[in-house]
C-alpha positions, 0 to 999 in steps of 0.5 A: 549531540549527546551519544546515548540510546535515549537520544537515539530513540528520540531522534527516531521518534522525531524522524517519524513525526516529521514524515507523518506531518509531511506525508502529503508532500510525498503523496503529491509527488505521484506522477500520474493523477490517479487516486492511488498516490500513496507513497507517503502514506505507505512509508509513514505506516511502515515507519509507524510500525517500526516506532511501535516496536521501538516504543516497546524496547525496555532495555535501551541500547543503540543495538536494541533500538536499531533492531526494533526499528528493523523488525517493526519496519519489516513486518509493517512494510507497505508498498514498494517504498515501504519495503525498500524503507524496511531494507534501509532500516535493516541495513542501519541495524546491521551497521549499528548492532556492534556499537554502544554509542551513537557516534560517527563510526556508527553513523558511517556504518549505518548509512553504508550498510543501509544502501547496500542492503536495499540494493540487494533486496531489489532484483533490478535496482532503478536509479533515480529513486530512493535507492539512489538517494540512500547510495549517495548518502552512504558513499559520502559517509564512507568517503568523508567520515574521517573529516568530522569530529561532531556527529551532528555536523556529520549527519547534516552534511550526509543529509545535504548530500542526500538532498542533492541526490534527490534533486538529481532524480528528476534528471535521471528518470524521464517521467520525473523530469517531464512531470518536474517532480523528484522521486517520492520515496527519496523525498520521504526518506529525506523528510524522515532523516531531516526530522532525526537531524532537527530533534530538539532536546527541549521538544520531546516527542510525546505522541505514543504509537498505539498497538491496536492489538493490545487494547482490551475490552471492557467486560461490561460492554453491551453485546449485540449480535452482528446481525444488528450492525446495520452499517458494517464498515467503520470508515475514518480518514482526513481530507486535506482541504479548506472546502466547506464541510457542511455541503460535504456532510450532507452528501454523506448523511444517507450513506451510513450512521455515526457520522462525524465531520469536523473541520480544522485548519486545512483539514476535514476529519471524517468518521462514518459507519457505512456499507459503502466505504468506496463511495464515501472515499470517492466523495471525499476525494472530490475535495482533496487528498486523503490521509490516515484512511482506516476501514474496519469490518465491524461485523468481523470484529464483533464475531472475533471479540465476542466468541463465547468460551463454548464456541472457542472450545468447540472450535478447538475440539474439532479434528484438524483437516488434513493438509492440502497440497495447494493453497491460495492467497490473493489481494483484492478489493470489492465484494464482487471480486471476493465472490469470484475468488470464493468460487475459485476456492481461494483460501484467503482474500486480503482486502487491499489494492490501490490506496490500501496496500497491505503490510508484509505482516498482513500477507504473512498472517494470511499465508500462515492461515492456509493449511497447505504444503504450497501456497501461491500468493497473487499480489494483484498490484505492482506496488504489493509485489515486493511486500509479497516477496518479503513475506515469502522470505519470512514464513516457513513453508513453500510459497510462490509469488505470482507477480500479478499486477491486476485482479483479472490476471489472477482470475485467469491464472486460477482458472488454469490451475491443475490439481494434478500438476506439480507446484512448479508446473502450476507456477509456470502455467500461471505466469504463462497465462498472466503474460497473455492477459491485458488489463485496463482501468477507468477512474478519475483524475485527482489533479491536473497533469500537463505532459507532452503527450497527455493533458489531464484536468482534475476530475477528468475521466481517464482510461489506463493500461498497466503503464500509461494514460490512454484515454481522457474525457468526461463520459465514463463509457466513452472513455472506456470505449476509447481505451478498449479500442486501443487494447483490443487486438484482432486475435483477442476473443474475450473481454470481461467488464468488471464494474465497480462503485460509481457504476451499476449493472445497467451502465455496464450492460450499455458498454457491453452493447456498444462493444458487441456492435463493434466487435461481433466476434468477441465474447463480452462478459459483465461481472460485478467487481464492486471495486472502489475508486475505479469505475471499470476494470477490464480483462482482454484475452 
């Protein structure tokens, strides 16, 4: 390997390209068959953000490129795997920053600092994960660097050590062993590094990562009012499948306009303007795994793009409102949930959740929009908590991350908010409340699962608590009843049914009637959640 910054940059690009091409391998390692196995997608988008920064570096050096990689991955981090990846990149920068050459010592320090930084970032590190893989490579690099003169040979053996550690992850975590899979995050890291290793000077990476914010608008573009936009969500994605595209296209025709369905080798690309992106994704998931999901609210885009100079001046001339004591940011999906949060005076709702984890930058931007001394963030998904805590470290205001793992927990917490209490008192109160809220979800299986205590076939209806699959069947309401019977205890007094896309109010009311017959002393409410992919979300208190 030639030791220069240009080579280092091209190696990073090659690593990203390899991960992007193989992200579905990582996604497929999700142990449970729910439609949110998105580790590969999260890691790819995280590193894509980093590569965008790398492409913007004009003064090429090992340090400047490593810093761009660190900064870009920090802000673009999505999901737990993305946050840990960003910390690994930060460690590489700490190791590389004093080097002017891409050499053995730089590589040693990069791998050593990467695993140490990642471990520090996680409150309770779990072995058998991406952390283990990064540590084994770092320890090997630290102990053996003196035995090498060729950097490519050194990197080859480091990666070999990482792959050995990756294989061991299935023995370290019982859930991986039973499912006979390795850790998804560790696999994603190894795919990136294998791309770096296999970079070929004869095959330069030509793909440019586009910064969407840099796009400009043609002054001659025809302007329409947002009321004229009949279908509000521009929805694009790929389906990894060899299925027939014609019958699939016919299922989408009545869901919107500007429909484009193009079949390639093992993939179907879909583009549609629709008012129901969740339904489109649900139909697509019947054919195979999804990648590169992109959903844009065209009405909001239109309003932002075509604000007149007069409107801008009017907005800027308005007196600023006094800073509030408290503000709230929540992550949620579904117009029904958004209405609930609006009634609860939430300042910023970030669209996201299963399959759509927001980036650290998304959370930072929402926090900064809130004109309050103290901001509470509700991630509402276990895979977003690390991103929220990372955002907390970046912004210059007091932020509390209430580690909610489901939307109903945040709703119950917000109902307990006390304007007269202190910031810490409210935070403690929120945590007390969410500890008493049980949640359940009903969705569909995206693949077969055969474990000792559970057997699931693709397309089965499955009911889950926060940790496990608790019910399986073919009827949505029957599976829901089976799940709720396991979750409801004698001291519970309230069950709230949030129905999503794929259900309707009539169906939810039938479920309520069945519950009322069986649980006569419990209040049961039905609320429209409109959440995609999950037929029901339940709150039990």
